[in-house]
N, C-alpha and C positions, 0 to 999 in steps of 0.2 A: 630442427629441434623445436622451433616455435610451432610448426604444424603438428608435430607429434603431441605436444602439450595440449593444443586446441582439440585434437582428436580425442585425447583422454578425457577432457572436459565434456565433450559431447557424448562420449560413451557413458559417463556417469549420469548425464542428464537423461539419456535414453532409459537407463535403468530406473531412475527416479520417476519417470513418467508412468511406469507400470505399477507404482506403489499406490495402493488404495488410500494410504494415509497422507499422501502428498497433495497439497491444495493446488488447484489449477493456476491460481494467481502466482503463488511462489515459484512454480515451475516456469511460468511465462517471464517472471522477473529475472530468474536465473538465465533463461535463454537470452534476455536482453543484455545481461552482463557478458555472456559468452560471445555474443555477436560483436559487441564493442571490443572485446579483447582480441578477437580474431583479426581485426583491422588495426589494432594498436601497434605502436612502434616499440622499439627496444626499451624505451623508458618505462614500459609497463611489465617488464619481465618478472619483477618480484611480485607484482599484483597477480599476474597469471598463476604463478606457483601458489600463492596464498589462496586464490579462489579454488584451485584444485584441492588443496587441503580442506577448505570449507565444504566443498561438495562431498569429500570423503567422510567428514563428520556427519553431514546430512544423510548420506547413504547408510551409514552405520546406525544412525538413530531410527530411520524409517524401516530398515530391515528388522531391527529388534522390536519396534512397535508393531509391525505386521505379525511377527511371531507371537507376541503377547496377545494380539487381537484374535489369533487363530486358536488360542487355548479355550477350553470349555469354561475355565475359571481363571480370572486374572486378579491378582492381588493389587490393591492400591499402592502398597509399598514398592512393588516392582515398577509400576509406572512412575512413581516419584523418584526412584533411584535412577531410572533411565533418563528422566527429565533433568535431574541434577548433573548427571555425567555430560549430557549435551551442553548444558550451560557452562560447565567448566571448560569443555573443549572449545566452545565458541568464544569464550573469554580469552583463551590462549591464542586462538586465531586472530581475534580483534587486536590483541597486543602486538602480534607479529605484523599484521597489516599496517597498523599505525606507525610502527617503527621502520617499516621498509621504505627504501628510496623510491620516489616517484619523480622523475626528472622533467615531466611535461604536464601540461594542464589536463589533458585527457586522462592520463594515468592517475592523477590526483582525484579526478572525478570518479573513476572506477573504484579507487580506494574507498571513497565516501559511500558509494553504493553498497559495497560489500560490508563495510562497517555498519551501515544502516540495517542490513539484514541480520548481522550478528546481534545487534541491540534489539531488533524487533523480536527475535526468538527468545530474548531474555526479558521481554516486556518492559523495555526502557523507552517509552514513547518520546520523551524530551530529547534523548540522544538520537533517536531515529529521525526526528524532525530536523535537528541540527545538521546531520550528515546529508539528508536528502536536499536540503537547501544549499549546502555547499556543493553537492554534485550538480545542481542546477547552475550555480555560479560558475562552475567549471565548464559549462557549455553542453552538458548532457541533458537533452530535452526530449522527453518521450511521454506519451499519455499514461503509461503504467507508473512512471515516476510521479506524475502529478496526482494520480489516484492514490498512490501510497502515501504521499504527503497529506492530502486531504483526510484520508482515513485515520492517519496517526494523530493529526491535530484533534480530531473528534475523540480518539481514544485517550489522548492527553486530558481533554476536558472531563471525560468520565472518570479517569483516575484521580484527578485533582479536586473535582467539585461535586462528586456524586458518591454517596455511601448507602449501604443497605439500611433499611429501617430496623428498629429494634426487634421486630418479629420476623424480619427477613422476607416479607411479602412484597415489598416495593423498594424503589430507589428514591432517596431523598437528596435533593440538590442543596449543597451547603452554601453556595454563593451563586445565586441565580443569574446575576448580571454577568459575572465572569464566565459562567457556563454558556450562556446564550451568545455572548460575544465570540467565544471560541467556536461555537457552532457556526456562526456567520463566516468566520475565517475558513473553516473546513468546507462549507458549501461553496464559497467563492473559489477555492482551489479545485474542488471536485468538478466545477463547471469547466475548467480548462482541460479536463481529462476526457471529454467527449472526442471520439476519434472517427465516428462513422463506421465502426465495426460492431460486431455482436456484443462486444464488451460494454457498449453503452447501456445495455440493460442492467448490468451490474452497477454502473455508476448511478443510474436512476434509482435502483433499489436503495443504495446507501444514502443518496440525497433524500429520498422519502423517509428513511429511518431517522435521519438527523433532523429533518423538518418536524417529524413527529415528536422526537425527544425535546425539541426546542419549543413545543407547544403550538407549532404552526400547522394546524390540522388540515386546513384547506390546501396548502402547498403540498403536504404529504399525500393527500388524496389524489391530487393532480398527477403527481409522479407515479402513483400506483396505476392510474388510468393509462398513462403512457406505456407502462410496462405491459399491462393487459392487452392493449392494442397491438403492441409489437409482437407479443407472443401469439396472439390470435392470427396475425397476418401470416406467420409461418414462412418457412424457407421457400415453399412453392410459389407463394404470391410474390416474394421478392424476385425470384428468378423470372417470373412472368413479366414483372415490371421492367426488369433489365432488358429482356428481349424486345419489349415495346420501345424502350428508349434507345436501344442499340448499344448503350454503354452505361457503365455504373457512374452515376454522378456523385457529387459530394453530399454525404448525408447531413441533414440539418440536425442540430441538437434538439432534443425533445422539448426543451423550454427555452425561451429567450434568456439571454444572459442577465444576471442580476445587475441592476443599474446602481449608480451611486445614490440616486434618490431613494431607491428601495432600501438600501442599507441604512441610509440616514433615517428613514421612517422607522425601520426596525429598531434603531438606536433610541429614537424618541419613545417608542413603546416600552423600552426597557428602562424608562425613567431617566434617560440621559440623551445627549446628542454627541455622536462620535463621528469625526471625519473619517473617510475611507483610509487615510494613511495611518490612523490610530488602530482601526479595526484589523488592518493587515500588518500590524507591527510585529517585530521579532520576539519581543519579550512576552510570550504568552502567559507565563506564570505570574506576571505582575499585573494581569488584568484585574 
């Protein structure tokens, strides 16, 4: 029964992979959940069923979105209606998952991962952050999870402390200190998502974007330089290096880790002095 349910999940993931409207990151995140479910015990039975329902909602959404994209003319109202139906369905899934029994720590962690996805697609960054942190507390540790957490902390900062200007041509920061402190949190978390895989380029891009948003132009430019170098090297050069070395070594992060002193200096530049424990605090909205 368990194997049949897992096979059904992978069948749905295979179909989602072929969708042009499905992001590579979302699919990789779903694969991570599926892999953990495949090795989970009986305590995750209700979570497995709920994830199957979640993927059914996603498949339905992307099938209809692809159909709308194939039309010569798509009405905005059709897209809005499809998005609203997705939100309603995801909310129902979230309520089912939250109410379902999870008898062990790993199952609870998987519940939080799926709930984070439900809230992500509903653009509820604060809830996403909360569930990702609880998944980490349950022992689910993976670079994709760290990336998702860092990205959503930055998204939270934009949602809470940035608004369009009156003419809509630029973004105005309503609380510069809170915005920048949350950017520092996001950058610190994103650093932990370096994995030595091709995904590091994505991490570099987002770190560069956040550095730029935070007004740290030199750091942003350095990240872009690392991306350009990595892309110029290409797959052929990497294979040649592997042949010379005889084996693949651990990839070094593109930049050294942000130190406590650097974060303290950033705090002083923001007209304050913040210990690392405060910068990495849980109550982001109170910053």
